[in-house]
C-alpha positions as CSV (number, residue, x, y, z in Angstrom):
1,X,-0.2,0.1,-0.1
2,X,1.4,3.3,-1.1
3,X,0.0,5.8,1.3
4,X,0.1,9.5,1.7
5,X,-0.5,11.5,4.8
6,X,-3.9,11.2,7.1
7,X,-6.8,13.7,5.8
8,X,-9.9,14.3,7.8
9,X,-13.4,14.5,6.0
10,X,-16.3,15.5,7.5
11,X,-19.7,13.6,7.7
12,X,-22.6,15.8,9.6
13,X,-19.6,17.7,11.5
14,X,-18.3,14.4,12.6
15,X,-14.5,14.2,11.8
16,X,-13.4,10.9,10.0
17,X,-9.8,10.1,9.1
18,X,-9.1,8.7,5.5
19,X,-5.7,8.0,3.9
20,X,-5.1,8.0,-0.1
21,X,-3.8,4.6,-1.4
22,X,-2.0,5.9,-4.6
23,X,-1.2,2.1,-5.8
24,X,-5.2,1.3,-5.7
25,X,-6.5,4.6,-6.2
26,X,-8.9,4.5,-3.6
27,X,-9.5,6.1,0.0
28,X,-9.2,4.1,3.1
29,X,-11.5,5.2,6.0
30,X,-11.1,4.7,9.7
31,X,-13.8,2.2,10.8
32,X,-13.7,3.4,14.1
33,X,-14.4,7.2,12.8
34,X,-17.3,5.6,10.6
35,X,-18.9,3.9,13.5
36,X,-18.5,6.8,15.6
37,X,-20.2,9.2,13.0
38,X,-23.1,6.9,12.4
39,X,-23.9,6.0,15.8
40,X,-22.9,8.8,18.2
41,X,-21.6,6.5,20.6
42,X,-19.3,7.7,23.3
43,X,-16.9,4.5,22.7
44,X,-17.4,3.5,19.1
45,X,-14.4,1.2,19.7
46,X,-16.5,-0.7,22.1
47,X,-19.4,-0.6,19.9
48,X,-17.5,-1.9,16.8
49,X,-16.4,-5.0,19.2
50,X,-20.2,-5.7,20.0
51,X,-21.4,-5.7,16.7
52,X,-18.2,-8.0,15.6
53,X,-19.3,-10.4,18.0
54,X,-23.0,-10.2,17.2
55,X,-22.4,-10.8,13.4
56,X,-20.3,-13.7,12.7
57,X,-20.2,-13.0,8.8
58,X,-19.4,-9.4,9.5
59,X,-16.7,-10.2,11.9
60,X,-14.9,-12.7,9.2
61,X,-15.5,-9.9,6.3
62,X,-13.5,-7.5,8.4
63,X,-10.8,-9.5,9.4
64,X,-10.4,-10.8,5.9
65,X,-10.9,-7.5,4.3
66,X,-9.9,-4.4,6.5
67,X,-6.4,-3.9,6.9
68,X,-4.6,-2.1,9.9
69,X,-3.3,1.0,8.4
70,X,-1.1,3.8,10.1
71,X,-3.3,7.1,10.5
72,X,-2.3,10.1,12.7
73,X,-4.7,10.0,15.7
74,X,-6.7,13.3,16.6
75,X,-4.0,13.8,19.4
76,X,-1.3,13.8,16.6
77,X,0.3,10.4,17.0
78,X,1.0,7.6,14.5
79,X,-1.2,4.7,15.4
80,X,-2.3,1.5,13.4
81,X,-6.1,1.7,12.9
82,X,-8.7,-0.6,11.1
83,X,-9.5,1.0,8.0
84,X,-11.7,0.3,4.9
85,X,-12.2,1.2,1.3
86,X,-15.5,2.4,0.2
87,X,-16.7,-1.1,-0.7
88,X,-15.6,-2.5,2.7
89,X,-17.5,0.4,4.5
90,X,-20.4,-0.1,2.5
91,X,-20.5,-3.6,4.0
92,X,-19.9,-2.6,7.2
93,X,-22.6,-0.1,7.6
94,X,-25.2,-2.9,6.6
95,X,-25.0,-4.1,10.1
96,X,-25.2,-0.9,11.7
97,X,-28.9,0.2,12.3
98,X,-28.7,4.0,12.0
99,X,-30.8,6.5,10.0
100,X,-27.6,8.2,9.0
101,X,-27.0,4.9,6.6
102,X,-28.4,6.4,3.3
103,X,-27.1,9.6,3.8
104,X,-23.7,8.4,4.8
105,X,-23.8,6.2,1.7
106,X,-24.0,9.2,-0.7
107,X,-21.2,10.8,1.1
108,X,-19.0,8.3,0.4
109,X,-19.8,8.5,-3.1
110,X,-19.2,12.3,-3.2
111,X,-16.0,11.8,-1.6
112,X,-14.8,9.4,-4.2
113,X,-16.1,11.6,-6.9
114,X,-14.0,14.6,-5.3
115,X,-10.8,12.7,-5.3
116,X,-11.0,12.0,-9.3
117,X,-11.4,15.7,-9.7
118,X,-8.8,16.7,-7.4
119,X,-6.3,14.4,-9.3
120,X,-7.1,16.3,-12.5
121,X,-7.0,19.6,-10.7
122,X,-5.1,19.9,-7.7
123,X,-6.4,23.2,-6.8
124,X,-9.7,21.9,-6.0
125,X,-8.2,20.5,-2.8
126,X,-7.1,23.3,-1.4
127,X,-10.6,25.1,-2.3
128,X,-12.3,22.3,-0.3
129,X,-9.6,22.5,2.4
130,X,-10.6,26.2,2.5
131,X,-14.5,25.5,3.0
132,X,-13.6,23.0,5.5
133,X,-12.1,25.7,7.6
134,X,-14.8,28.2,7.0
135,X,-17.3,25.4,8.1
136,X,-15.7,25.6,11.4
137,X,-15.9,29.2,11.7
138,X,-12.2,30.7,10.9
139,X,-11.8,33.9,9.7
140,X,-10.8,34.3,6.1
141,X,-7.4,36.1,6.9
142,X,-6.6,33.3,9.1
143,X,-7.4,30.7,6.6
144,X,-5.3,32.4,4.1
145,X,-2.3,31.9,6.5
146,X,-3.1,28.4,7.6
147,X,-3.4,27.2,4.2
148,X,0.0,28.8,3.0
149,X,1.6,27.3,6.0
150,X,0.7,23.9,4.9
151,X,2.3,24.4,1.5
152,X,5.3,25.4,3.2
153,X,5.4,22.6,5.5
154,X,5.1,20.3,2.7
155,X,7.9,21.9,0.8
156,X,9.7,21.4,4.0
157,X,8.9,17.7,4.3
158,X,9.8,17.1,0.8
159,X,13.3,18.6,1.4
160,X,13.9,16.4,4.3
161,X,12.9,13.2,2.2
162,X,15.4,14.2,-0.4
163,X,17.9,14.3,2.6
164,X,17.3,11.0,3.6
165,X,14.7,11.4,6.6
166,X,12.1,9.0,6.4
167,X,10.8,8.1,9.6
168,X,7.9,10.0,11.5
169,X,9.9,9.9,14.4
170,X,12.7,12.3,12.9
171,X,10.1,14.4,11.2
172,X,9.0,15.2,14.9
173,X,12.1,15.6,16.0
174,X,13.1,18.3,13.4
175,X,9.9,20.1,13.8
176,X,10.5,20.1,17.7
177,X,13.8,21.7,16.9
178,X,12.5,24.4,14.7
179,X,9.5,25.0,17.1
180,X,11.9,25.1,20.4
181,X,14.2,27.6,18.3
182,X,11.2,30.0,17.2
183,X,8.9,29.8,20.5
184,X,11.3,28.3,23.1
185,X,8.8,25.3,23.2
186,X,8.5,22.1,21.3
187,X,4.8,21.4,19.8
188,X,3.9,19.2,22.8
189,X,4.9,21.7,25.3
190,X,3.1,24.7,23.0
191,X,0.2,22.6,23.3
192,X,-0.1,22.4,27.0
193,X,0.7,26.3,27.1
194,X,-2.7,26.4,25.1
195,X,-4.4,24.1,27.4
196,X,-5.4,21.8,24.5
197,X,-6.3,18.6,26.1
198,X,-3.4,16.0,25.5
199,X,-5.7,13.3,24.0
200,X,-8.2,16.1,22.3
201,X,-8.6,15.9,18.6
202,X,-7.3,19.6,18.5
203,X,-4.2,20.2,15.9
204,X,-1.6,23.0,17.4
205,X,-1.5,24.8,14.3
206,X,-5.4,24.9,14.1
207,X,-5.1,27.1,17.3
208,X,-2.4,29.2,16.7
209,X,-2.8,33.1,16.3
210,X,-2.0,35.0,13.0
211,X,1.4,35.9,14.4
212,X,2.1,32.5,15.7
213,X,1.3,31.2,12.1
214,X,3.4,33.8,10.4
215,X,6.4,32.9,12.6
216,X,5.8,29.1,12.2
217,X,6.0,29.5,8.5
218,X,9.1,31.6,8.7
219,X,10.8,29.1,10.6
220,X,10.1,26.4,8.0
221,X,10.6,28.1,5.3
222,X,14.0,29.2,6.4
223,X,15.0,25.8,7.1
224,X,14.0,24.6,3.5
225,X,15.9,27.4,2.0
226,X,19.2,26.4,3.9
227,X,18.3,22.8,3.5
228,X,18.5,23.7,-0.5
229,X,21.8,25.6,-0.2
230,X,23.7,23.2,2.0
231,X,22.2,19.7,1.3
232,X,22.7,18.4,4.9
233,X,22.5,14.6,5.0
234,X,21.1,12.4,7.9
235,X,19.3,13.6,11.2
236,X,22.1,15.0,13.0
237,X,23.2,17.4,10.0
238,X,19.1,18.2,9.5
239,X,18.7,19.1,13.1
240,X,21.5,21.5,13.1
241,X,20.0,23.1,10.0
242,X,16.5,23.0,11.8
243,X,17.9,25.0,14.6
244,X,19.3,27.7,12.5
245,X,16.1,28.2,10.5
246,X,14.2,28.4,13.8
247,X,16.6,30.9,15.4
248,X,16.1,33.2,12.5
249,X,12.3,33.1,13.2
250,X,12.8,33.1,16.8
251,X,15.0,36.3,16.6
252,X,12.3,37.7,14.4
253,X,9.7,37.1,17.0
254,X,11.7,38.8,19.7
255,X,12.2,41.9,17.7
256,X,8.4,41.9,16.7
257,X,7.5,41.4,20.3
258,X,9.7,44.6,21.3
259,X,8.0,46.7,18.8
260,X,4.3,45.8,19.8
261,X,5.1,45.4,23.6
262,X,3.8,42.1,24.1
263,X,4.5,38.3,23.5
264,X,3.6,37.0,20.2
265,X,3.2,33.6,22.2
266,X,-0.6,33.1,23.1
267,X,-2.8,31.1,25.1
268,X,-5.7,31.6,22.9
269,X,-7.2,28.4,21.1
270,X,-9.7,27.8,19.0
271,X,-11.7,25.7,21.5
272,X,-12.5,28.7,23.6
273,X,-15.1,30.4,22.1
274,X,-15.9,33.2,18.7
275,X,-14.9,32.9,15.3
276,X,-12.4,36.2,16.2
277,X,-10.7,34.1,19.0
278,X,-8.0,33.6,17.0
279,X,-7.0,37.3,15.5
280,X,-4.4,39.5,16.6
């Protein structure tokens, strides 16, 4: 299976993780997330276990057809999770007594069609991501920065791959190095600073203010530029470059704080109320 990074889709405001299989040209969806969306269960994992015990045919079907696929959890960690293609998910929802079954089938068909469109026109993917943030209540100004930050982040990870970095753990180490140099905190420490629950679905960058996003982008873009110029190899060399890129952003942040008379580092997060809560 040749997969890309975990994406989030929304079905009736419920988040469902999915990942694209490049080889088979289809989406794989988290089975537990689908069960949660269809049943509103407070513990969809237990619900899934119960229906597998109740339906022996379903149990065998899932065991044969639904692989354990690595996806990013809502807390940002990589974990193996039971996943199924559209065909597999359609079979599973037959065993779930839910009035949402038919709307969910239509939703699956729509997701598949949209992916075909995005392959033909990649700009559509960005437009749909933009609409997703709009639906969540983010401001247009914030969304523009967030999308630009995603592109900059992708360029950086592509550069790391060229330089021999392939393990998720190493990406996390390098990202932490940039964050420490930029803000004086690792991403996990930053989440605690913003009072984001450790096991919540909250993404740190989705809870950053405009200025925090700007300096995050600066640190990662400068790291990419240095990497392009110096072509470091291996984790140790790339870690030094990451720290230097973060230092540039960190120094710029400190100068900005002197000029505006307050800290750029904010305790604000998107979970705390109104659609202007992340504006500076």
